[in-house]
N, C-alpha and C positions, 0 to 999 in steps of 0.2 A: 449315229452321226451327230445328233443334237444333244446328247447327254451332258457334254461339257457345258453347253449353254444353259441347260436346265440347272445343273449344280450351281453355276454362277448366279443365275437368277434367284434361286432359293436363298443363297447366302446374302444377296442384296436385300431381299424381302425381309429376312430375319433381322438384319441390321436396321432397316427402316422401322420395323416393328418395335425394336428396342427404343428408338427415338420416341416413337409415339407413346409407349407406355411410360416413359420418363416424364412426360407432360400431362398424361391423362388424369382427369379429375383434379388438376392443379389450377392455380390462379395466375399462370404465366403463359397463357395461350397466344397472347398478342393477336387476337382475332380481328379480322377486317372483312369488309364486304367487297364483292367483285361486281358482277353485272347488276345486282339489286340486293335488297335487304335479305332475301332468302338464300343468296349465293355467297357462302362464307369460306374463308380460308384462315388457317392458323399457322403458327410458326412450325408446328409439326409437319404440316403439308409441305412447306417450303424446305425445311431442313431434310425431310425424307427424300424429296425429289433431287436436291443438290447432292446428297450422298449417292443416290442411284446414278445420276448423270455423270458425276465425277468418276465413279467406279467403272462405268461403261467406257468412257473416253480414255481412261488410263489403260484399260485392257484391250479395247477394240477401237482405236482412234479413227478408223475409216468407216465406222458404222454411223447410221443416222438414228436420231432419237426424236420421238414425239412425246412430250410430257404435258400434263394438264396445266401446270403452273408456268413452265418456261417455253412452251410451244416447241417449234422445230429447232433442232440443233444437230451438230455433227455434219457429216457429208451427205447432202441431199441426194447425190447420185448413187449412193451405195445400194447394193442389192439386199443389204441387211438393215432392218429398221426395228428398233425397240419402241414399244408403245407402253407408256407408263402412267398409271394413276397412283401417285404416291400415297394418297390417303382417300379412299373411297368411303363415303359415309361421314363427311366432315361435320354435318349438322348433328348427327348422333354423337360424334366424338366431342364436339363443343358442349353438348348437353350432359356429358358424362354417361351416355348410353354405350354399351359395350359392342355394338354391332358396327364395326368398321374394319377396313382391310387395306392391304397393299396389293396392287395389281400390276404385274409385269408380263408383257408378251414380247416375243421375238418373231418377226416376219422375215421370210426369205423370198425375194422376188414377188412380193405382194401376198404371199400365203403365210398364215400364222402357223409356226412350227413348234413353238414352246409357249406354254401358259402357266403362270404361277399366281395364285391368290392366297394371301396369308392373312388370317385374322388373329392378331397377336394376343388380344385379351382372351379370346376363346381358345387359343392354342390349336387352331385348325389350319393345316397347310394342304392346299389343293394344288395338284400338279398334273400337267399333261404334256406329252410330246406327240407330234403328229404321227399317227399310226401305232402308238404305244399304249393307248388306253388312258383313262383318267383315274387319279388316285387321291386319297386323302389320308394324311397322318394326323391323328389327334393326340396332343400332348407328346408323351414319350413312346406311344404305341407304334406298332408296325403299320406300314401303309396298307390301306384297304382299297381294292379296286372298286370303282364306282359304276353304277348303272342307273339310268334315268328310271322314273316311275313306270311300273308295268300296268298301272290303272288304264282302263279302256273307256271309262265313263267320266264325263266332266262333272256330273252331279256328285260324284264321290271324291272330287279333287279339291285340294287346297292350292290356290294360285296366288301369285304375288304381283304387285305392280308398284309404281311410284308416280310422282307428279313433276312436271317440268318447272324449272326455276321461273319461267315467265307466266306461271299460272294465274297471277293476279292481273296481268295485262292482256293475255290471250285467252279467249273463251274456249279455244281448242286445246283443253288442258287435261284431257283424259277422264274427267269426271263423268262424261256421258258413257264412256266404255264401262266404268265401274258400275254405273246404274244398270246397264244392260246385262252385264254378266253376273251380277251378284245373285239373282234368283236361281241361277243355273249351276252354281258350284257349292261345294260343302262350306267353303269360307274363303275370304280374301285376306292376305297379309300385306302390310306395307312396312318392309324392313328398313328402308332408308339407305341401302347401298347396293346398287345394281350388280356389281361384281360379285358380292356375296349372295344375292338372290340367285344369280345364274349358277354359282357354285352349289347352292342348295338344290337347284333343279338337277344338276349332274349327280348329286348324292341322293336323289329321291326324297330329300327332306321337304321339298316343295315339288308339286306335280307339274307346274307350268308357271311361266312368267311372261309379262309383256310390259312395255313402257314406251313413252314417246319422248322424242327430242333429247336423247342421250348423245354422247360423243364416243368416238372410237376408243379412247382410253378407258371408258367405263366398261366396255364389253369385250375387248379384244381377247384378253387372256381367258376369261371365263366362258366365252363362246366356244373356244377350243375344248374346254372341259366338257361342256354339254355334248358336243359332237363326238368326242372320244368316249363318252359314256353311253353312246348309242342313241342320242337325241338329235333333234334338228333345231337350227336357229334360222328363222326367216325374217325378212323385212316386211313390216306391215304397210309401210308407205315411204315415199321418198321426199315428201315436203316438210317433214318435221324431224330434221336431223337423223340420227340413228334411232330407229324405232323397231326394236326386235320383238318377236314372239318366239318362245323357246319351250321345249319339252319333248315328249315322245311325238312321233309323227301323228299318231291317232289323236292325241289331245290338242296338238297345234291346229289340226283341221277343225276340230270342234270349237276351239277358242276363236277362230277367225269368223265364226258366225256372229260374234258379239263385239269383238274389239277391232277397231279400224282407225 
């Protein structure tokens, strides 16, 4: 039922990826700050979102859209809503680091039914349809079905996290969680793009992930990937935006002893 939407989302993600690669490691990023000096946006963010929004409204004019840069658009009363992060990992992107991605999700009556995360420099395309599993195509290869890590012990696990943009103003900035969990894991990674982190959890490249004060567009598509790959995505708390913990059910339960 949702394959048409998946194909459409993949096409938009690839087009946005081409925009991003055209500016990547160049001197024409037109970078600006948003909420504070840590929260940056580039012309690639803006142009990618405009491409995606324009494409959606041309093909599905009655759908709603939530985008990181443009906020809510389209028909707010629609049963269909697209949730878009046009360039997740903007700080990486602006520094010339290759871990960044496009994240596009589609919700129907409040449930995420399609998720696409595309890392254009890495040539990794992650996709999921509700009930159809999670998949990854690397380069020109065939899609491979994903499954979250089968590890049962946290001390053998490599976990990932990130830090909120208000880390300099708010002491509730995740540093205490890192200090608590660090002695109990194999290692911690800070990749700099939550959608890619969650995609790596779905692909068992990372064993688990948590973060505080994200937004719906950061996690919507990739959370479906984790769930369709046999994992769970839970909310750590309700007072710091979207604050997920994700991985296998066994590892998430162990993670919650240390992160909150």
